[in-house]
C-alpha positions as CSV (number, residue, x, y, z in Angstrom):
1,X,0.0,0.0,0.0
2,X,2.8,2.4,0.7
3,X,5.2,1.8,-2.2
4,X,3.1,3.8,-4.8
5,X,3.5,1.2,-7.5
6,X,0.9,0.9,-10.3
7,X,-1.0,-2.4,-9.9
8,X,-3.5,-4.0,-12.4
9,X,-6.4,-5.4,-10.4
10,X,-6.7,-8.3,-12.8
11,X,-3.2,-9.5,-11.7
12,X,-3.9,-9.5,-7.9
13,X,-4.1,-13.0,-6.5
14,X,-7.1,-14.0,-4.4
15,X,-4.8,-14.9,-1.5
16,X,-3.3,-11.4,-1.3
17,X,-3.8,-9.7,2.1
18,X,-2.7,-6.2,1.0
19,X,-4.9,-3.1,0.7
20,X,-4.7,-1.1,-2.6
21,X,-5.7,2.5,-3.0
22,X,-6.0,5.3,-5.5
23,X,-5.9,9.0,-4.4
24,X,-7.3,11.5,-6.9
25,X,-8.4,15.1,-6.7
26,X,-12.1,15.7,-6.6
27,X,-13.2,19.3,-6.9
28,X,-16.7,19.7,-8.1
29,X,-16.9,23.4,-7.1
30,X,-14.5,25.8,-5.3
31,X,-13.8,23.5,-2.4
32,X,-10.7,21.3,-2.8
33,X,-11.3,17.6,-1.9
34,X,-9.6,14.3,-2.4
35,X,-11.3,11.1,-3.4
36,X,-9.6,7.9,-2.0
37,X,-10.7,4.6,-3.4
38,X,-9.6,1.4,-1.6
39,X,-9.6,-2.3,-2.6
40,X,-8.8,-5.3,-0.6
41,X,-8.9,-8.9,-2.0
42,X,-9.5,-10.2,1.6
43,X,-12.8,-8.2,1.9
44,X,-13.7,-9.0,-1.7
45,X,-13.9,-12.7,-0.8
46,X,-16.1,-11.8,2.2
């Protein structure tokens, strides 16, 4: 999660325990916001 490498979700194994994220700016109006999207294979199986 902290190495900032680009990862293709199709290449992640189902036994992986890591958490992946994407942080992108989200500014619909004048207020600056960040949108953080997370993915975990562990919770995907759940």
